Each structure stands twice: as C-alpha cells, then as structure tokens.
C-alpha positions as semicolon CSV with decimal commas, in nm:
position;residue;x (nm);y (nm);z (nm)
1;M;-1,840;-4,739;1,629
2;K;-1,516;-4,552;1,579
3;G;-1,557;-4,196;1,468
4;P;-1,396;-3,853;1,502
5;L;-1,410;-3,862;1,882
6;H;-1,228;-4,195;1,892
7;F;-0,966;-4,057;1,654
8;A;-0,930;-3,739;1,860
9;A;-0,882;-3,941;2,178
10;G;-0,617;-4,152;2,007
11;A;-0,443;-3,845;1,870
12;L;-0,437;-3,685;2,215
13;A;-0,293;-4,001;2,366
14;L;-0,032;-4,007;2,091
15;M;0,060;-3,646;2,151
16;A;0,119;-3,722;2,517
17;L;0,383;-3,979;2,417
18;V;0,576;-3,751;2,187
19;P;0,775;-3,477;2,356
20;V;0,678;-3,158;2,176
21;Q;0,966;-2,918;2,140
22;S;0,916;-2,583;2,305
23;A;0,815;-2,296;2,083
24;Q;1,104;-2,068;1,997
25;A;1,149;-1,770;1,774
26;A;1,103;-1,890;1,420
27;C;1,379;-1,850;1,164
28;I;1,167;-1,973;0,872
29;D;0,837;-1,834;0,751
30;H;0,506;-1,991;0,855
31;A;0,438;-2,165;0,520
32;T;0,785;-2,322;0,514
33;A;0,750;-2,427;0,879
34;S;0,416;-2,593;0,797
35;A;0,575;-2,775;0,503
36;A;0,865;-2,883;0,725
37;R;0,622;-3,018;0,987
38;L;0,435;-3,222;0,726
39;N;0,758;-3,357;0,582
40;E;0,900;-3,434;0,924
41;F;0,577;-3,603;1,034
42;E;0,580;-3,824;0,724
43;T;0,943;-3,918;0,790
44;M;0,872;-3,979;1,158
45;M;0,587;-4,217;1,076
46;M;0,796;-4,396;0,812
47;V;1,074;-4,458;1,064
48;V;0,822;-4,559;1,331
49;S;0,662;-4,806;1,090
50;L;1,002;-4,965;1,028
51;R;1,078;-4,991;1,400
52;C;0,733;-5,131;1,473
53;T;0,764;-5,393;1,200
54;R;1,083;-5,513;1,370
55;I;0,890;-5,585;1,692
56;G;0,594;-5,748;1,517
57;V;0,345;-5,465;1,449
58;N;0,302;-5,421;1,074
59;M;0,209;-5,055;1,028
60;R;0,305;-5,054;0,661
61;P;-0,046;-5,092;0,511
62;Q;-0,186;-4,805;0,719
63;F;0,124;-4,590;0,669
64;D;0,105;-4,646;0,292
65;G;-0,267;-4,562;0,304
66;M;-0,192;-4,235;0,485
67;V;0,077;-4,144;0,233
68;D;-0,158;-4,223;-0,056
69;A;-0,445;-4,024;0,097
70;H;-0,223;-3,720;0,152
71;Q;0,008;-3,761;-0,147
72;A;-0,062;-3,411;-0,281
73;S;0,001;-3,241;0,056
74;F;0,321;-3,435;0,122
75;G;0,439;-3,368;-0,235
76;Q;0,372;-2,994;-0,206
77;A;0,559;-2,984;0,124
78;T;0,860;-3,158;-0,028
79;T;0,860;-2,924;-0,329
80;R;0,851;-2,618;-0,101
81;L;1,138;-2,753;0,110
82;R;1,350;-2,834;-0,195
83;K;1,305;-2,475;-0,316
84;Y;1,380;-2,336;0,028
85;L;1,697;-2,541;0,063
86;G;1,817;-2,404;-0,271
87;G;1,863;-2,060;-0,116
88;N;1,817;-1,870;0,210
89;G;2,174;-1,908;0,329
90;F;2,203;-2,280;0,260
91;D;2,461;-2,419;0,021
92;V;2,293;-2,434;-0,319
93;H;2,488;-2,742;-0,428
94;S;2,288;-3,053;-0,499
95;G;2,218;-3,285;-0,212
96;Q;2,091;-3,028;0,039
97;F;1,745;-3,180;0,057
98;D;1,895;-3,528;0,092
99;R;2,117;-3,403;0,374
100;Y;1,817;-3,248;0,547
101;A;1,606;-3,564;0,498
102;T;1,885;-3,777;0,647
103;I;1,913;-3,549;0,950
104;V;1,536;-3,577;1,008
105;A;1,533;-3,956;0,963
106;N;1,824;-3,996;1,205
107;K;1,644;-3,775;1,458
108;Y;1,360;-4,028;1,482
109;G;1,559;-4,345;1,419
110;G;1,627;-4,417;1,784
111;G;1,286;-4,342;1,932
112;R;1,106;-4,552;2,190
113;T;0,927;-4,852;2,048
114;S;0,674;-5,068;2,226
115;I;0,383;-5,284;2,116
116;D;0,136;-5,038;2,275
117;N;0,291;-4,732;2,108
118;C;0,305;-4,910;1,774
119;Q;-0,057;-5,020;1,792
120;M;-0,171;-4,668;1,882
121;L;0,037;-4,506;1,607
122;D;-0,096;-4,767;1,366
123;Q;-0,449;-4,653;1,452
124;V;-0,355;-4,287;1,408
125;V;-0,206;-4,336;1,060
126;G;-0,500;-4,561;0,976
127;E;-0,743;-4,283;1,068
128;L;-0,537;-4,030;0,871
129;A;-0,559;-4,265;0,573
130;K;-0,938;-4,246;0,597
131;A;-0,942;-3,866;0,635
132;P;-0,770;-3,706;0,336
133;D;-0,845;-3,362;0,482
134;I;-0,525;-3,155;0,509
135;T;-0,667;-2,982;0,818
136;V;-0,662;-3,304;1,022
137;L;-0,318;-3,403;0,893
138;A;-0,178;-3,056;0,968
139;M;-0,327;-3,062;1,319
140;V;-0,158;-3,393;1,400
141;A;0,172;-3,285;1,240
142;D;0,166;-2,954;1,429
143;Q;0,118;-3,135;1,760
144;M;0,382;-3,399;1,697
145;V;0,646;-3,170;1,545
146;G;0,657;-2,865;1,770
147;R;0,957;-2,700;1,609
148;P;1,068;-2,842;1,278
149;T;1,432;-2,942;1,243
150;L;1,460;-2,710;0,943
151;D;1,382;-2,410;1,165
152;A;1,669;-2,494;1,399
153;M;1,897;-2,541;1,097
154;A;1,790;-2,204;0,953
155;C;1,855;-2,029;1,285
156;A;2,204;-2,178;1,291
157;V;2,294;-2,025;0,950
158;E;2,152;-1,678;1,017
159;P;2,418;-1,406;1,054
C-alpha cells in the first residue's frame, strides 16, 4: 500500500536528483518568493513532462492531475507574480511576465532526462495530484526550487 511514507521517500529521492541552489540574501519578500517557487515548480514539471514524453514516459496525465488539484494555488502564485513584475524596479511595459516565464522555462529545458528520473517524477506529480493540500505542494516546491529565478532577477535590478 502506497501512502504518505512512500510519497515522502519518493520526494526525498527526487530532491537528491535536483541540485538545490544555495540560500542567498533574498531580494524579494517571502510571499513573493513562495509564489515564485510554486510557479517555477509548475514550469519545471511541465518541461520535464515534455522531455519525458519524448523518451517514452507519458507524465502528462499525472502532471495535468497535479495542475488541476492545485489550480487555485498555481493561479494565485501567477497573479502575485504578474503584480510584482508590474513594479519593483522592473519595466512596467507589457510582456514582463512572459519574459520571466520564458527565462524559467529555458532554465529547465535542458535538464537531465532518463527513464528512471521520469518514472520517479511521474510518481511525485501523481501523488501531488492526489494531495490537494498546499502544504505538501509548497514543501516539494521549496525543496526543488531553492532560490527562485525571480529573486536573482530582482537582486540584479536593485540599486
């Protein structure tokens, strides 16, 4: 029987595969950083699902299930990031969120892909699809996205 312990073991194994960025002084507030981690995690898993499909592991049903289960949390994160990118030293012209989203997608586009990694990640997103609790999603996102890309971008534009 697969339960929380099985999921936790899988999540820990997953975290060992993903190099977590070292903690640095934050240039964005905690709530925005949390939103950026959720958004970046969703993008990471989308890109991973595409890469895995190319090598024969169809993660799409489980990925879609995770997105559906956490639709509100992902939507709130995106809304917060869109508002943030409209100010705080960033160019307020349209397209800032799209630029940011492209940078994040490109960051994960060339990651390592193997059958084993894909199968494990498929299980992780499958478990997240069954657990619509934001606490579990945030825990996994925090572990997989040590320092959100948006924080590094914000530090670069600070005076």
